[in-house]
VOGU-3710 file (C-alpha; in Angstrom, 3 decimals, decimal comma):
1> mtvpntmqam> 113,089/27,787/115,243  116,918/26,168/114,569  118,966/28,557/112,440  122,061/26,959/110,721  125,854/27,705/110,807  126,520/28,369/106,645  124,040/29,977/104,196  124,172/30,868/100,290  124,767/33,861/99,205  125,234/35,747/95,835
11> aasafsldai> 128,045/37,198/95,819  129,953/39,255/93,113  133,848/38,322/92,752  134,748/41,484/89,687  132,839/44,636/89,246  130,574/42,285/86,127  126,608/41,700/86,619  128,538/37,985/84,917  130,910/38,156/87,977  128,100/37,381/90,807
21> daieldvpqp> 127,379/33,748/91,806  126,736/31,956/94,750  128,788/31,506/97,692  128,444/29,828/101,703  129,279/32,124/104,084  128,899/31,738/108,293  125,348/32,652/109,499  125,892/35,709/111,121  125,702/35,605/115,054  123,243/38,662/116,165
31> rrgeiliris> 125,497/40,770/118,975  123,937/42,841/122,056  121,144/45,150/120,373  121,461/42,966/117,338  118,045/41,117/115,386  119,227/37,883/113,111  117,021/38,073/110,064  116,039/35,028/107,792  115,170/37,031/104,738  112,439/35,857/102,521
41> avslnyrdla> 112,654/38,508/99,580  115,194/41,450/97,767  114,391/43,858/95,882  116,652/45,679/93,359  117,582/49,035/92,537  119,315/50,920/89,741  121,742/52,019/92,831  122,489/48,055/92,925  123,787/48,711/89,346  125,825/51,112/89,925
51> vlggnyiqnl> 128,140/49,334/92,486  128,102/46,724/90,880  129,866/48,960/87,773  132,836/49,604/90,048  132,667/53,441/89,949  129,609/54,188/92,090  131,832/53,396/95,323  135,708/53,552/95,816  137,221/51,345/97,603  135,386/48,912/98,353
61> tlplvpasda> 135,890/45,277/99,337  135,564/41,941/97,045  133,932/39,704/96,798  130,348/41,658/97,490  127,149/40,991/98,233  124,890/43,528/96,979  121,007/44,882/97,049  120,145/46,789/99,920  115,852/45,864/100,110  114,493/43,515/101,223
71> cgfvvalgeg> 112,141/41,262/104,280  111,930/38,886/106,459  111,313/37,805/109,088  113,362/37,690/113,353  114,585/34,906/113,588  117,170/35,489/117,052  117,540/38,016/119,085  120,705/39,804/120,485  121,070/40,484/123,919  118,946/43,771/125,566
81> vtqwkigdrv> 116,098/43,252/122,703  113,237/44,244/123,465  110,710/46,158/120,998  111,389/42,839/118,745  110,128/38,847/119,071  110,624/35,865/117,267  109,192/35,742/114,136  108,346/39,813/113,384  108,018/40,439/109,845  110,621/43,214/109,022
91> tpiytqgwyd> 112,611/45,366/106,714  115,860/46,756/108,243  116,319/50,380/106,566  119,033/51,250/103,966  121,037/53,673/106,051  121,428/52,432/109,057  121,815/54,690/112,844  119,646/57,610/110,063  116,140/57,669/112,659  114,752/61,263/112,462
101> gkptpqqrfr> 116,013/64,404/111,017  119,056/64,873/108,872  121,928/62,299/108,525  125,372/62,870/109,480  127,993/62,316/107,131  129,117/59,032/108,498  125,838/57,825/108,474  125,506/58,756/104,848  128,383/57,861/103,323  129,818/54,411/105,307
111> qtlgaplsgv> 126,061/53,190/106,505  124,648/51,698/103,724  123,638/48,188/102,946  124,476/46,811/99,820  127,995/49,022/99,865  129,756/49,924/101,609  127,656/47,301/104,442  127,541/43,731/102,645  124,148/43,946/101,362  121,600/41,235/101,651
121> lqhyvavpae> 121,340/38,914/98,538  121,876/36,453/101,454  119,580/34,161/104,035  120,051/35,956/106,869  121,853/39,475/107,939  121,928/40,799/111,340  121,167/44,383/112,057  120,504/46,789/114,764  117,340/46,461/115,937  116,434/50,223/115,689
131> davmppamls> 117,685/49,740/112,001  114,455/47,693/110,943  111,177/48,501/110,631  107,682/46,554/110,265  106,326/46,618/106,800  102,581/47,609/106,269  100,446/43,606/106,662  99,076/43,992/103,680  102,099/43,895/101,925  103,634/40,205/100,591
141> dveasslpia> 106,948/39,625/101,870  107,201/40,409/98,020  106,102/43,644/97,868  107,277/44,616/101,457  111,259/43,935/100,385  110,429/46,863/97,851  109,776/50,104/100,378  113,432/50,693/102,168  114,869/52,205/99,065  112,609/53,002/96,209
151> altawtalqe> 109,590/54,039/98,308  111,183/55,911/100,718  112,877/57,924/98,761  109,485/59,085/96,238  108,339/59,372/100,046  110,667/61,735/100,720  111,002/63,786/97,845  107,039/64,656/97,773  107,202/65,782/101,866  110,956/67,956/100,959
161> ggikpgdtvl> 109,107/69,581/98,099  105,977/70,212/100,351  103,014/68,078/98,569  99,484/69,332/98,667  96,097/68,977/96,880  96,149/70,502/93,530  99,614/70,597/93,479  101,222/69,137/89,780  104,381/66,736/89,708  106,345/65,762/87,203
171> lqgtggvslf> 107,635/62,094/87,087  110,623/60,323/84,728  110,771/57,404/83,382  108,602/53,907/85,090  110,930/52,674/86,958  110,358/51,991/90,996  110,692/55,141/92,290  108,224/56,928/90,151  106,105/55,015/90,046  105,845/55,253/93,916
181> alqfakaaga> 106,230/58,861/93,304  102,671/58,469/90,857  100,872/56,189/93,452  101,751/58,381/96,645  101,030/62,404/94,890  97,765/60,761/93,428  96,815/59,320/97,187  97,610/63,665/98,165  95,560/65,020/95,524  97,793/66,272/93,147
191> qviitsssde> 97,965/65,701/89,432  100,775/63,506/87,970  102,308/64,258/84,426  105,235/61,870/83,838  107,643/61,321/81,086  108,273/58,031/79,432  110,330/56,290/75,899  107,137/53,913/75,653  103,953/54,803/74,886  102,662/51,094/76,050
201> klervrqlga> 104,265/52,204/79,584  102,818/55,415/79,466  99,099/53,753/78,831  99,755/51,623/81,913  100,444/54,592/84,029  97,571/56,320/83,388  96,252/53,218/84,129  97,770/53,942/87,744  96,397/57,561/87,455  98,432/59,765/86,084
211> dvginyrshp> 96,748/61,872/84,418  99,437/63,147/81,666  101,672/61,136/80,079  105,303/62,682/77,676  107,015/60,440/75,218  110,463/61,959/75,593  111,570/60,130/72,533  108,676/61,156/70,373  108,890/64,572/72,331  112,961/65,318/72,879
221> dwenqvkavt> 111,776/68,997/74,468  109,352/67,515/76,798  109,162/71,065/79,178  108,212/72,196/76,453  105,179/69,843/76,142  104,813/69,794/80,153  104,666/73,935/79,674  101,980/73,315/77,834  100,208/71,259/79,710  100,303/73,272/82,758
231> qgrgvdivve> 99,294/76,578/80,407  102,794/78,027/80,988  102,704/77,603/84,681  105,033/74,415/85,439  104,542/71,734/88,054  105,112/72,122/91,750  107,347/69,368/92,542  109,813/67,881/89,999  110,880/64,110/91,282  114,138/63,965/88,727
241> tggsslaqsl> 115,600/60,333/88,277  117,750/61,796/85,004  120,101/63,535/86,086  121,513/65,337/82,973  117,827/66,196/82,474  117,854/68,540/85,297  118,490/71,930/83,082  114,734/70,544/81,015  112,914/69,782/84,882  113,953/73,211/85,395
251> sctafggfvg> 112,357/74,604/82,752  109,484/73,113/83,634  108,895/74,153/87,069  106,686/76,867/88,664  108,227/79,707/90,296  109,494/78,703/93,946  108,684/75,450/92,663  110,825/72,254/94,076  113,271/69,321/92,391  114,027/66,636/94,135
261> vvgfvagfea> 116,886/64,635/92,578  117,007/61,307/92,848  118,753/59,465/90,842  121,101/59,551/87,928  119,859/57,079/84,748  120,786/58,814/82,400  124,226/61,000/83,356  125,846/62,156/86,206  126,152/65,350/84,833  124,067/68,100/84,342
271> tislrqligp> 124,740/71,735/82,307  122,477/74,921/84,274  121,458/77,824/83,846  121,885/79,858/86,923  119,145/82,495/85,570  117,141/79,381/85,925  117,119/78,838/89,832  117,586/82,465/90,286  114,511/83,838/88,833  111,614/81,835/89,502
281> mirvqgiavg> 112,971/81,102/93,043  113,200/76,759/92,489  114,332/75,142/95,171  116,784/71,602/94,372  117,360/69,415/96,747  119,267/66,139/96,774  117,508/62,899/98,027  119,215/60,433/100,230  116,875/57,567/100,543  115,144/58,861/104,072
291> sragfaamnr> 115,255/57,898/107,441  113,211/55,292/109,792  110,818/57,326/110,791  109,916/58,891/107,900  109,788/55,208/106,573  107,595/54,437/109,193  105,100/57,304/108,526  104,980/56,299/104,521  103,869/52,787/106,265  101,420/54,100/107,688
301> aierhqirpv> 100,037/56,405/104,421  100,734/53,344/102,620  97,505/51,200/104,686  95,700/53,861/104,945  95,357/54,392/101,485  96,146/50,249/100,523  99,032/51,157/97,937  100,349/48,216/96,697  103,483/48,264/94,901  104,229/47,604/91,071
311> ldrefafset> 105,868/44,717/90,342  107,524/43,825/87,486  108,517/40,770/87,339  109,929/38,215/90,560  113,026/35,664/90,202  114,730/33,236/91,929  117,233/33,101/94,133  119,285/31,286/91,315  117,940/34,057/88,932  120,255/36,290/90,533
321> raafkhlasg> 122,380/36,936/87,740  118,953/37,152/85,142  117,220/39,784/87,837  120,202/42,042/87,649  120,360/41,913/83,648  116,731/42,635/83,551  116,815/45,728/85,594  119,909/46,680/83,382  117,741/45,909/80,096  115,407/48,812/80,685
331> ahfgkvvinl> 112,687/46,989/79,710  111,006/46,595/83,380  108,408/48,056/84,889  108,334/48,435/88,169  110,320/46,971/91,033  112,750/43,867/90,231  112,270/40,907/93,484  114,367/38,185/93,703  112,122/35,507/96,025  114,367/33,576/98,121
341> at> 112,092/30,774/99,247  112,146/29,684/95,439
//
């Protein structure tokens, strides 16, 4: 396969969605232990919007190639690479170098794709051979591109919560993490309660298997609705994507339950009462996506249960700016993806 010397990339010259434009870059040469990936599809995450807002990660260098999640094909091998061959389909892992167990601070804060490392919205990316996995064969490239952050975050949160058949899980909103968590939780035999501001979206999640939908605009005290649905017991696991809604989540978590804090779409600040933690012995844990080992385990579960990502809308590479603005609008249901083949 012939690899060109230059390529197109999408980069932000300022911290603004309107500053995203196509630029030309040199195609990277894979160094020893690296693979060169021809990117075929990219999916967007709320984190990408936060990065492009300029306040999420400090001291970033512009222009910045954004986005962390992609699927593509190996087109060149660096010296010493034996686990991959030309033509293999791969997805790079978000936290480079995190293979299993807990990540180091270096990995967590300095080795993540899409900032501070360069992102994947470019036609070719070189990564260490150890920092990619083979996605489920049943998924298309566009579907597989949605797995590295959204799916793995949902998977890790549920695993850390010790999900088991008969548990009740609370999910917030209808973004990628929540919809993956819905599918994983149902596959594990759990009951799922999900909140949204849209009755239309709640009907769609019911069709995907959600047991209960609560409109948080119609019921701003939605935690009371959750407690009523669970006969006062509360839920076993919360996948907290809102951030500022943490106090409400704690109020409807069962004794000994688990809250996995994965996002901050409603804000970075939350005020809670310590009695919400100490009395009911609730465990709260920050979830930072997951390891390569977790990614591989999740992929096996996806294949076993034939789980397909929920895709909202597919954009062409030339429509990247519009794709980000669509994500920022909050109108999406599922993953917003960019097909680099179009």
